[in-house]
C-alpha positions in Angstrom: 82.6 92.8 80.4 83.9 96.2 80.1 87.3 97.2 80.8 87.8 97.8 84.5 89.8 100.8 85.8 91.5 100.5 89.4 94.3 102.6 91.0 95.5 104.1 87.7 95.5 100.9 85.9 93.0 99.1 83.5 92.4 95.2 83.1 92.2 94.2 79.8 88.7 93.0 78.6 87.9 89.6 77.0 89.9 88.4 73.9 86.7 88.7 71.7 86.4 92.4 72.2 89.9 93.0 71.1 89.4 91.0 67.8 86.2 92.8 67.2 87.7 96.3 67.4 90.6 95.0 65.1 88.0 93.6 62.6 86.3 97.2 62.9 89.3 98.8 61.8 89.4 96.6 58.9 86.0 97.1 58.0 86.4 101.0 58.1 89.5 100.6 55.5 87.4 98.4 53.2 84.3 100.6 53.4 86.2 103.7 52.9 88.2 102.1 49.9 85.5 100.6 48.1 83.2 103.7 48.6 85.6 106.2 48.0 86.9 104.5 44.7 83.1 104.2 43.4 82.0 107.7 44.5 85.2 109.4 43.3 84.7 107.6 39.7 81.2 109.1 39.8 82.3 112.6 40.7 85.2 112.5 38.1 82.5 111.8 35.2 80.2 114.5 36.7 82.9 117.2 36.9 84.7 115.9 33.7 87.9 115.5 35.4 91.0 113.9 33.7 94.4 113.1 34.5 96.1 113.7 37.7 93.2 115.4 39.4 91.0 112.4 38.2 93.5 110.2 40.3 93.5 112.4 43.1 90.1 112.9 44.1 89.1 109.1 44.9 92.3 109.3 46.9 91.4 112.1 48.8 87.8 110.7 49.3 89.3 107.4 50.8 91.3 109.3 53.6 88.5 111.7 54.2 86.1 108.8 54.7 88.7 106.5 56.8 90.9 108.5 59.0 88.3 110.8 61.0 86.6 107.5 61.8 89.4 105.6 63.4 90.6 108.6 65.2 86.9 109.0 66.7 86.8 105.1 67.6 90.2 105.2 69.4 89.8 108.4 71.4 86.3 107.9 72.2 87.1 104.8 73.9 87.8 105.4 77.6 90.9 103.4 79.2 92.4 102.8 75.8 95.9 101.8 76.0 98.4 102.5 73.0 98.1 105.6 71.1 97.8 105.1 67.2 101.4 106.4 66.9 100.7 109.6 64.8 102.7 111.6 67.0 103.0 115.7 66.6 103.5 117.5 63.1 107.1 117.6 63.6 107.7 114.2 64.8 105.3 112.9 61.8 108.0 114.4 59.3 110.8 112.6 60.9 109.0 109.3 61.2 107.8 109.5 57.5 111.4 110.3 56.4 112.8 107.6 58.3 110.4 105.0 56.9 111.0 106.3 53.4 114.7 106.0 53.7 115.2 102.9 55.3 112.8 101.0 52.7 114.4 103.0 49.9 118.1 102.1 50.9 117.1 98.4 51.1 115.3 98.3 47.7 118.5 99.8 46.1 120.6 97.3 47.9 118.8 94.4 46.8 117.9 95.7 43.2 121.5 96.7 42.9 122.2 93.0 43.4 119.7 91.7 41.0 121.3 94.1 38.5 124.8 92.8 39.2 123.5 89.1 39.0 121.9 89.8 35.4 118.2 89.7 36.7 117.3 93.6 35.9 117.9 95.5 32.7 117.1 99.3 32.9 115.9 101.6 30.4 117.4 104.9 30.0 116.3 107.5 32.7 114.3 110.5 32.1 115.3 112.7 35.2 112.5 115.5 34.7 109.8 112.9 34.3 110.7 110.8 36.8 110.7 113.3 39.6 107.4 114.3 38.5 106.1 111.0 38.6 107.7 110.4 42.0 106.0 113.6 43.3 102.5 112.9 41.9 102.6 109.2 42.8 103.6 109.7 46.5 100.4 112.3 47.2 98.2 109.8 45.5 99.5 106.8 47.4 99.4 108.7 50.9 95.8 109.5 50.4 94.8 106.3 48.7 96.4 103.8 50.6 99.3 104.8 53.1 97.6 106.9 55.3 94.3 105.4 55.7 95.5 101.9 55.4 98.2 102.5 58.2 95.7 104.4 60.3 93.0 101.9 60.3 95.2 98.7 60.4 98.7 99.3 62.1 97.2 102.0 64.0 93.9 101.2 65.3 93.4 97.1 64.5 97.2 96.7 65.7 96.6 98.9 69.1 93.4 97.2 69.9 95.1 93.8 69.8 98.2 94.9 71.6 96.0 96.2 74.2 95.4 92.7 74.8 97.6 90.5 73.7 101.4 89.9 73.1 103.6 91.1 69.8 103.7 88.2 67.9 99.8 87.3 68.0 99.2 91.2 67.3 101.4 91.3 64.4 99.9 88.3 62.9 96.3 89.2 63.5 96.7 92.5 62.3 98.5 91.1 59.0 95.3 88.5 58.7 92.9 91.5 58.8 94.9 93.4 56.0 94.4 90.2 53.9 90.8 90.5 54.3 90.5 94.3 53.3 90.9 94.2 49.3 88.5 91.4 48.9 86.0 93.1 51.3 86.5 96.5 49.5 85.7 94.8 46.2 82.2 93.9 47.5 81.7 97.3 48.9 82.7 99.0 45.5 80.5 97.0 43.5 77.5 97.9 45.6 78.1 101.4 45.7 79.1 101.4 41.9 75.9 99.9 41.1 73.9 102.6 43.3 75.7 105.7 41.7 75.8 104.1 38.0 79.5 103.4 37.3 81.4 100.3 36.5 83.4 98.3 39.2 86.2 96.0 39.1 85.2 92.2 39.6 85.1 90.9 43.0 87.7 88.5 44.4 90.2 88.1 46.8 93.0 89.5 44.5 92.7 92.7 42.3 92.3 92.0 38.7 95.7 91.0 36.8 97.3 89.6 40.0 98.4 86.1 40.6 95.8 84.7 43.3 98.6 82.7 45.0 101.4 85.3 44.8 99.6 88.2 45.7 98.4 87.1 49.3 102.0 85.8 49.9 103.3 89.3 48.8 100.5 91.0 50.8 101.5 89.1 54.1 105.2 89.8 54.0 104.4 93.6 53.1 102.0 93.6 56.0 104.5 92.2 58.5 107.1 94.7 57.2 104.7 97.7 57.9 104.2 96.2 61.7 108.0 96.0 62.0 108.2 99.5 60.8 105.2 100.5 63.1 106.9 99.0 66.2 110.6 100.2 65.8 112.0 102.9 68.0 111.6 106.6 67.3 108.9 109.2 67.1 105.6 109.0 65.4 106.1 105.2 64.7 102.9 104.9 62.5 104.5 107.6 60.1 107.5 105.4 59.8 104.9 102.8 58.5 103.4 105.3 56.3 106.8 106.2 54.7 107.8 102.5 54.1 104.1 102.3 52.6 104.9 104.9 50.2 108.4 104.0 49.4 107.5 100.3 48.6 104.5 101.5 45.9 107.0 104.1 44.7 109.8 101.6 44.1 107.4 98.9 42.5 105.5 101.3 40.3 108.9 102.8 38.8 110.8 99.6 38.5 108.1 96.9 37.5 105.3 99.3 35.9 107.4 102.3 35.0 106.9 101.7 31.3 103.3 101.5 31.5 103.1 104.4 33.9 105.2 106.7 31.9 107.4 106.9 35.3 110.7 108.1 33.1 112.7 104.9 34.2 111.9 101.2 34.3 113.3 97.9 34.5 112.8 94.7 32.5 112.7 91.7 35.0 111.2 88.2 34.5 108.1 87.6 37.0 110.1 85.1 39.1 112.8 87.4 39.6 110.6 90.3 40.2 109.0 88.2 43.0 112.3 87.4 44.4 113.6 91.0 44.5 110.2 92.1 46.0 110.4 89.8 48.9 114.1 90.3 49.4 113.9 94.0 49.9 110.9 93.9 52.1 112.7 91.2 54.3 116.0 93.5 54.5 113.5 96.5 55.5 111.7 94.3 58.2 115.4 93.2 59.3 116.5 96.7 59.7 113.5 97.8 61.6 113.6 94.7 63.9 117.2 95.0 64.6 116.6 98.7 65.6 113.9 97.7 67.9 116.1 94.9 69.7 119.0 97.2 70.0 117.1 100.0 71.4 115.4 97.6 74.1 119.0 96.0 75.0 120.8 99.4 75.2 118.1 101.4 77.0 119.8 102.4 80.2 118.2 101.7 83.6 115.7 104.0 84.6 116.3 106.1 87.7 113.9 106.1 91.0 113.0 104.0 93.8 115.4 100.9 94.0 114.0 97.5 93.3 113.7 95.2 96.5 116.3 93.0 95.6 119.0 92.9 93.3 121.2 90.5 91.6 121.1 89.1 87.9 117.8 87.5 87.9 116.1 90.9 88.8 118.1 93.0 86.5 117.3 90.4 83.6 113.7 90.8 84.7 113.7 94.5 84.9 115.3 94.6 81.4 112.5 92.5 80.1 109.7 94.7 81.4 111.1 98.1 80.5 110.3 97.6 76.7 106.6 97.0 77.4 106.3 99.4 80.3 104.8 102.3 78.7 101.6 100.9 77.7 99.9 97.7 76.8 99.5 94.7 78.8 101.9 93.6 81.2 102.3 90.8 84.1 102.1 92.1 87.9 105.0 91.3 90.0 103.2 88.0 91.4 102.9 86.7 87.9 99.1 86.8 88.1 96.6 89.1 86.3 97.5 91.2 83.6 97.0 94.9 83.7 97.6 98.1 81.4 97.7 101.7 82.2 94.6 103.8 81.6 94.9 106.5 78.8 95.3 109.3 81.6 98.4 107.7 83.0 100.2 106.5 79.9 103.7 108.2 80.1 107.3 107.6 79.0 109.5 104.5 80.6 111.0 107.0 83.1 107.7 108.1 84.5 106.6 104.5 84.9 109.9 103.6 86.7 109.1 106.2 89.3 111.2 109.2 88.0 108.3 111.5 87.1 104.7 111.7 87.8 103.5 110.1 91.3 100.2 109.0 89.4 101.8 105.8 88.3 103.3 103.7 91.3 106.9 102.3 90.4 107.2 98.7 89.4 109.0 96.6 92.1 110.4 93.2 91.3 110.4 90.9 93.9 111.6 87.4 94.4 110.4 84.9 96.7 113.3 85.3 99.0 112.5 88.8 99.6 108.6 88.3 99.9 107.5 89.1 103.6 106.7 86.0 105.7 103.3 85.4 106.9 102.5 87.3 110.1 105.4 89.4 109.8 105.4 93.2 111.2 106.2 95.7 108.6 108.9 98.3 109.9 109.2 101.9 108.8 106.1 102.0 106.8 104.4 105.5 107.1 101.2 105.4 109.2 102.1 101.9 110.9 103.2 101.4 114.4 105.8 99.3 115.6 105.0 96.9 118.6 107.4 96.9 121.6 107.5 94.3 124.2 106.6 95.7 127.6 109.7 96.7 129.5 111.9 97.5 126.4 
């Protein structure tokens, strides 16, 4: 059943099609990650690279394999509802900085509390080495993990589910796909590595050296935090998730792996306390982004344009509920029947949807039973219809 378009709206297709697209996004990421790592290692050996270039080459391959594919998949599907959220270059920088700042601030707050409680003991910092590590790690993290994962998962997979389902189910579904990617990528990497003659890490649900129980739990909380960043208000929301992703990797690699990575700074933390601190600052980050979204939805000014057919607290509450979801995605009609979404050509801002802008999209009218016309009633004042008059009047 294909997506149907009618009068500027589209009806979402069957649920299985949305799930298929979400899994396709995860598959693109798994193939790109496994192939990029295996081919990157083969190229590193062939070109005799070492040090930072040997890290950068596989990372660049992963992004080159993943990002163009999902961009083509999303733009090539007519009637797709939600954009990926990449925005313009200027808004991308703003979104990235927002995600980076919120996550870093929450990490500093939680780690500061852990330090005060005696859970964390810090080494002496080397500022030059620390800045050098953070700059080099950021580029590798963006190309290897943050950009391709966010584009395929919180971009394509989440948008595919959100076109069809509500926010909670879309968030949980995207996180489930996120959990499947690491294991699937190890299978792909093993096959490609064997084909090109390089070694591959062992296949499994968790990377080598990671606890098979703690790792999925951390990954789940991390995935939900990235969804919170992706759905927070602001320009280029996907770049806010990318900034959050990079900040999480940078903080963890300095704090918990700084000695092994020569990061210029590190901390000594027990495994139990490390898990609590990681989950704590991820939860704080998710709370900030979620709180910002709730405040924005409550504080959004009523849209101008055609007045609703009826007024009153009930209608105003319904309109306030509708406004956060009007720009795109599934929504209920005024009669409470079918769920419809806009076509790609008519997806605009909330002001446009409310009738303050382009006339391509009809204004949303909220009707109560009391205001609904009675069967057989004659419409008055409607353009193009005549009003009957009794003879002799």
